[in-house]
C-alpha positions as CSV (number, residue, x, y, z in Angstrom):
1,X,-1.2,42.4,34.5
2,X,2.2,41.9,33.1
3,X,2.7,45.6,32.7
4,X,2.4,46.5,36.4
5,X,5.5,47.5,38.4
6,X,7.2,44.7,40.1
7,X,6.4,46.1,43.5
8,X,2.7,45.7,42.9
9,X,2.9,42.1,41.7
10,X,1.2,39.6,43.9
11,X,2.3,36.0,44.3
12,X,-0.7,34.9,42.2
13,X,0.1,37.3,39.3
14,X,3.7,36.1,39.4
15,X,2.6,32.6,38.9
16,X,0.2,33.6,36.1
17,X,3.1,35.6,34.4
18,X,5.3,32.5,34.6
19,X,2.6,30.4,33.2
20,X,2.0,32.8,30.3
21,X,5.7,32.9,29.6
22,X,6.0,29.1,29.5
23,X,3.0,28.9,27.2
24,X,4.6,31.5,24.9
25,X,7.9,29.6,24.9
26,X,6.0,26.4,24.1
27,X,4.2,28.1,21.2
28,X,7.5,29.4,19.8
29,X,9.1,26.0,20.2
30,X,6.5,24.1,18.2
31,X,7.7,25.2,14.7
32,X,11.1,23.7,15.4
33,X,9.6,20.4,16.4
34,X,7.3,20.4,13.4
35,X,10.4,21.1,11.2
36,X,12.2,18.2,12.6
37,X,9.2,16.0,12.0
38,X,9.0,17.3,8.4
39,X,12.7,16.5,7.9
40,X,12.1,12.9,9.1
41,X,9.1,12.6,6.9
42,X,11.1,13.9,3.9
43,X,13.9,11.4,4.6
44,X,11.4,8.5,4.9
45,X,9.7,9.6,1.7
46,X,13.1,9.8,-0.1
47,X,14.0,6.3,1.0
48,X,10.5,5.0,0.1
49,X,11.0,6.4,-3.4
50,X,14.2,4.4,-3.9
51,X,12.9,1.1,-2.5
52,X,10.3,-1.1,-4.4
53,X,7.3,-0.7,-2.1
54,X,6.0,-3.8,-0.3
55,X,2.4,-2.6,-0.8
56,X,1.1,-2.4,-4.3
57,X,-2.3,-0.8,-4.9
58,X,-4.8,-3.2,-6.4
59,X,-2.6,-6.3,-5.9
60,X,-4.0,-8.9,-3.5
61,X,-0.8,-9.9,-1.8
62,X,1.9,-7.7,-0.4
63,X,5.4,-8.5,-1.7
64,X,6.2,-10.2,1.6
65,X,3.3,-12.6,1.2
66,X,0.9,-10.9,3.5
67,X,-2.7,-10.3,2.4
68,X,-3.5,-6.8,1.2
69,X,-6.0,-5.6,3.8
70,X,-7.1,-2.6,1.8
71,X,-7.6,-4.5,-1.5
72,X,-11.4,-4.2,-1.6
73,X,-11.3,-0.5,-0.9
74,X,-8.5,0.0,-3.5
75,X,-10.4,-1.7,-6.3
76,X,-13.7,0.0,-5.4
77,X,-12.5,3.6,-4.8
78,X,-9.4,3.8,-7.0
79,X,-7.4,7.0,-6.5
80,X,-10.3,8.5,-4.4
81,X,-9.4,6.3,-1.4
82,X,-7.9,9.2,0.6
83,X,-11.3,11.0,0.5
84,X,-12.8,8.4,2.8
85,X,-11.0,9.1,6.0
86,X,-11.9,7.6,9.4
87,X,-12.5,11.1,10.9
88,X,-14.4,12.4,7.9
89,X,-18.0,13.6,8.4
90,X,-20.3,10.5,7.8
91,X,-22.9,12.6,5.9
92,X,-20.2,13.7,3.4
93,X,-18.9,10.2,2.9
94,X,-22.4,8.9,2.4
95,X,-23.0,11.4,-0.4
96,X,-19.7,10.4,-2.0
97,X,-20.7,6.7,-1.8
98,X,-24.0,7.5,-3.4
99,X,-22.2,9.2,-6.2
100,X,-20.0,6.2,-6.7
101,X,-23.0,3.9,-6.8
102,X,-24.6,6.0,-9.5
103,X,-21.4,5.7,-11.6
104,X,-21.1,1.9,-11.2
105,X,-24.8,1.5,-12.1
106,X,-24.3,2.3,-15.8
107,X,-27.8,1.0,-16.8
108,X,-29.5,3.1,-14.2
109,X,-31.6,0.2,-12.8
110,X,-30.8,1.1,-9.2
111,X,-28.8,-2.0,-8.6
112,X,-25.3,-3.2,-9.4
113,X,-24.6,-6.5,-11.1
114,X,-21.4,-8.5,-11.4
115,X,-20.6,-7.3,-14.9
116,X,-21.0,-3.7,-13.8
117,X,-18.8,-4.2,-10.8
118,X,-16.2,-6.0,-12.9
119,X,-16.0,-3.1,-15.3
120,X,-15.7,-0.7,-12.3
121,X,-12.9,-2.8,-10.7
122,X,-10.9,-2.8,-13.9
123,X,-11.3,0.9,-14.3
124,X,-10.2,1.6,-10.7
125,X,-7.3,-0.7,-11.0
126,X,-6.2,1.1,-14.1
127,X,-6.3,4.3,-12.1
128,X,-3.8,2.9,-9.7
129,X,-1.6,1.9,-12.6
130,X,-1.6,5.4,-14.0
131,X,-0.9,6.8,-10.6
132,X,2.1,4.6,-10.3
133,X,3.3,5.7,-13.7
134,X,3.1,9.4,-12.7
135,X,4.9,8.7,-9.4
136,X,7.6,6.8,-11.2
137,X,8.4,9.8,-13.4
138,X,9.3,11.8,-10.2
139,X,11.2,8.9,-8.7
140,X,13.2,8.3,-11.9
141,X,14.3,11.9,-12.0
142,X,15.5,11.6,-8.4
143,X,17.9,8.7,-9.4
144,X,18.8,10.2,-12.8
145,X,20.4,13.5,-11.8
146,X,22.3,13.9,-15.1
147,X,19.1,13.4,-17.1
148,X,20.5,11.0,-19.6
149,X,17.4,8.8,-19.5
150,X,19.2,5.8,-18.0
151,X,20.2,4.8,-14.5
152,X,23.1,2.3,-13.8
153,X,23.1,-0.1,-10.9
154,X,26.0,1.8,-9.3
155,X,24.1,5.1,-9.6
156,X,21.0,3.6,-7.9
157,X,23.2,1.9,-5.3
158,X,24.8,5.2,-4.3
159,X,21.4,6.9,-4.0
160,X,20.0,4.0,-2.0
161,X,23.0,3.9,0.5
162,X,22.8,7.7,0.8
163,X,19.1,7.3,1.8
164,X,20.3,4.9,4.5
165,X,22.6,7.5,6.0
166,X,25.9,6.7,4.2
167,X,28.0,9.6,2.9
168,X,27.1,9.8,-0.7
169,X,30.4,11.3,-1.9
170,X,32.5,8.7,0.0
171,X,30.3,5.8,-1.3
172,X,30.6,7.2,-4.9
173,X,34.3,7.5,-4.7
174,X,34.8,4.0,-3.3
175,X,32.5,2.5,-6.0
176,X,34.4,4.4,-8.7
177,X,37.8,3.0,-7.4
178,X,36.4,-0.5,-6.8
179,X,37.1,-0.2,-3.1
180,X,35.3,-2.4,-0.5
181,X,32.2,-0.9,1.1
182,X,31.7,-1.4,4.8
183,X,28.0,-2.2,4.9
184,X,26.2,-4.0,7.6
185,X,24.8,-7.5,6.9
186,X,21.1,-6.5,6.8
187,X,21.7,-3.6,4.3
188,X,23.9,-5.9,2.2
189,X,21.1,-8.5,2.1
190,X,18.6,-5.8,0.9
191,X,21.1,-4.7,-1.8
192,X,21.5,-8.3,-3.0
193,X,17.8,-8.7,-3.4
194,X,17.4,-5.4,-5.1
195,X,20.2,-6.3,-7.6
196,X,18.3,-9.5,-8.5
197,X,15.2,-7.4,-9.2
198,X,17.3,-4.9,-11.1
199,X,18.6,-7.7,-13.4
200,X,15.1,-8.9,-14.0
201,X,13.8,-5.4,-14.9
202,X,16.6,-4.9,-17.4
203,X,15.0,-5.9,-20.7
204,X,17.0,-7.5,-23.5
205,X,19.5,-6.7,-24.6
206,X,20.7,-6.5,-21.0
207,X,23.0,-3.6,-20.3
208,X,22.4,-3.0,-16.5
209,X,21.0,0.4,-17.4
210,X,17.3,1.0,-16.6
211,X,15.3,3.5,-18.6
212,X,12.1,5.0,-17.2
213,X,9.9,2.1,-18.3
214,X,12.3,-0.5,-16.9
215,X,12.6,1.4,-13.7
216,X,8.8,1.4,-13.4
217,X,8.9,-2.5,-13.6
218,X,11.6,-2.5,-11.0
219,X,9.4,-0.5,-8.5
220,X,6.1,-1.8,-9.6
221,X,6.3,-5.4,-10.9
222,X,2.5,-5.5,-11.5
223,X,3.3,-3.4,-14.7
224,X,5.4,-6.2,-16.3
225,X,4.4,-9.8,-16.8
226,X,8.1,-10.9,-16.4
227,X,8.5,-8.9,-13.2
228,X,5.2,-10.3,-11.9
229,X,6.6,-13.8,-12.4
230,X,9.7,-12.8,-10.5
231,X,7.6,-11.4,-7.6
232,X,5.6,-14.6,-7.4
233,X,8.9,-16.5,-7.2
234,X,10.1,-14.4,-4.3
235,X,6.8,-14.9,-2.4
236,X,6.9,-18.7,-2.9
237,X,10.6,-18.8,-2.0
238,X,9.7,-17.1,1.3
239,X,6.7,-19.3,2.1
240,X,7.8,-22.6,0.6
241,X,9.2,-24.8,3.5
242,X,9.9,-28.0,1.6
243,X,11.5,-26.5,-1.5
244,X,9.0,-28.0,-4.0
245,X,8.2,-24.5,-5.4
246,X,4.5,-25.0,-4.5
247,X,2.5,-23.9,-1.5
248,X,0.3,-26.1,0.7
249,X,-2.3,-24.6,3.0
250,X,-0.1,-25.2,6.0
251,X,2.8,-23.3,4.4
252,X,0.5,-20.4,3.4
253,X,-0.9,-19.9,6.9
254,X,2.4,-20.4,8.8
255,X,3.6,-16.8,8.1
256,X,4.5,-15.1,10.3
257,X,5.8,-17.4,13.0
258,X,5.1,-15.6,16.3
259,X,4.5,-16.2,19.9
260,X,1.0,-15.6,21.4
261,X,1.4,-13.9,24.8
262,X,-2.3,-13.2,25.6
263,X,-5.8,-13.8,24.6
264,X,-6.0,-10.7,22.5
265,X,-2.9,-11.7,20.6
266,X,-4.4,-15.2,20.2
267,X,-7.6,-13.7,18.7
268,X,-5.6,-11.6,16.2
269,X,-3.5,-14.7,15.3
270,X,-6.7,-16.8,14.8
271,X,-8.3,-14.1,12.6
272,X,-5.1,-13.9,10.5
273,X,-5.1,-17.7,10.0
274,X,-8.8,-17.7,9.2
275,X,-8.5,-15.0,6.6
276,X,-5.5,-16.7,4.9
277,X,-7.2,-20.1,4.9
278,X,-10.3,-18.7,3.3
279,X,-8.3,-16.9,0.6
280,X,-6.2,-20.0,-0.1
281,X,-9.0,-22.4,-0.4
282,X,-11.7,-20.3,-2.1
283,X,-9.6,-18.0,-4.4
284,X,-5.9,-18.8,-4.9
285,X,-6.2,-22.6,-5.3
286,X,-8.1,-22.5,-8.5
287,X,-8.5,-26.2,-9.1
288,X,-9.1,-27.0,-5.4
289,X,-6.4,-29.6,-5.2
290,X,-4.9,-28.3,-2.0
291,X,-1.8,-27.1,-3.7
292,X,-1.0,-23.6,-5.1
293,X,1.4,-23.6,-8.0
294,X,3.4,-20.7,-9.3
295,X,1.0,-20.4,-12.2
296,X,-2.0,-20.2,-9.9
297,X,-0.4,-17.6,-7.7
298,X,0.6,-15.6,-10.8
299,X,-3.0,-15.5,-12.1
300,X,-4.2,-14.5,-8.6
301,X,-1.6,-11.7,-8.4
302,X,-2.3,-10.2,-11.8
303,X,-4.3,-7.1,-11.2
304,X,-5.5,-6.8,-14.8
305,X,-6.8,-10.3,-15.1
306,X,-10.4,-9.9,-16.2
307,X,-11.5,-13.3,-14.9
308,X,-10.1,-12.3,-11.4
309,X,-12.0,-9.0,-11.6
310,X,-15.3,-10.8,-12.3
311,X,-14.6,-13.3,-9.5
312,X,-13.8,-10.4,-7.2
313,X,-17.0,-8.6,-8.2
314,X,-19.1,-11.6,-7.4
315,X,-17.4,-11.9,-4.0
316,X,-17.9,-8.2,-3.2
317,X,-21.6,-8.5,-4.1
318,X,-22.0,-11.6,-2.0
319,X,-20.7,-9.8,1.1
320,X,-23.5,-7.3,1.2
321,X,-26.2,-9.0,-0.8
322,X,-28.8,-9.4,2.0
323,X,-31.8,-10.1,-0.2
324,X,-29.8,-12.7,-2.2
325,X,-30.7,-11.3,-5.6
326,X,-27.1,-11.4,-6.8
327,X,-27.1,-7.6,-7.1
328,X,-26.3,-4.7,-4.8
329,X,-28.8,-2.0,-3.9
330,X,-27.7,1.3,-2.6
331,X,-29.0,0.5,0.9
332,X,-26.8,-2.6,1.0
333,X,-23.7,-0.8,0.0
334,X,-24.3,1.9,2.6
335,X,-24.9,-0.6,5.3
336,X,-21.6,-2.4,4.4
337,X,-19.8,0.8,3.7
338,X,-16.8,-0.2,5.9
339,X,-16.1,-3.2,3.6
340,X,-16.2,-1.1,0.5
341,X,-14.6,2.2,1.7
342,X,-13.0,1.5,5.1
343,X,-15.4,4.2,6.4
344,X,-18.3,3.2,8.7
345,X,-21.4,5.3,8.0
346,X,-23.9,5.9,10.7
347,X,-27.7,6.2,10.3
348,X,-27.4,5.2,6.7
349,X,-31.0,3.9,6.4
350,X,-32.6,7.0,7.9
351,X,-30.8,9.3,5.4
352,X,-30.7,7.3,2.2
353,X,-34.1,8.2,0.7
354,X,-33.9,11.9,1.6
355,X,-30.5,12.3,-0.1
356,X,-30.8,10.0,-3.2
């Protein structure tokens, strides 16, 4: 149609031609848009590599004091979390979950007990640890361009500010000449907090130079007992309203302070408070005295605490233990798949016996 002489074109064919032309232009325009999105994603990734992440896999609280909503999936799936996507085919996820059940059930009695689940949780948590170590190697190379095996605070500061949009050469020159940096208040506050963490990660004798292992502690405090203590101090500092370095229930459930504008927001707020109240009373407050000390919070936050892993195993079993035998059968795990994997499996009962 597009090859006909202009004199033979009808109004309808002209419209169709224009439509085809617009579609072609649209198709050719898409790669440029995708490229822009990729550039933004790369910039975000670079900044993420330089900042200690708020979310730490296998740790029950975020660094800002929020509950880790994906904790149960992280300690049940380990590095295989990404395989259970919301849009994945349920039948495939069901088979994956059956395979996991068989691995956890080490005595092959077709049910999972607390000790078996504890062993599995520790193994999956260690997977997250190893994943963080591997990622840290790449991140360390990004901030150690000269490859001398050490990064100074100034070197890190330059890279961090460059990721925030500052001119790297100008910043480096000003720092070298001890000139004042014009930095907005919010960025300066972040830098001050990062410097505190940098000092904490700098093992004795302190030299303000971080090697790869110290840089891992800087980004992932769960790998260092000393840094774990420091993270707990930060969380208590943010939540502690009366300055006694302890947390009451009211202090723990008062974050964040927000305004509730409608019923839906009220329901979300109520669920948030309910979840935090339960976690405070049943898990964090070990001696049930209504007060959480730094020591209690530190034990709660330690991802390699075997007692915590056993306690978590018992809680995970209790969630799906419908026949109350203190064990999990395959049918129970499949029924409560969303709790364990974040993926809701349909028709689990109809398919379980034919596939396993």
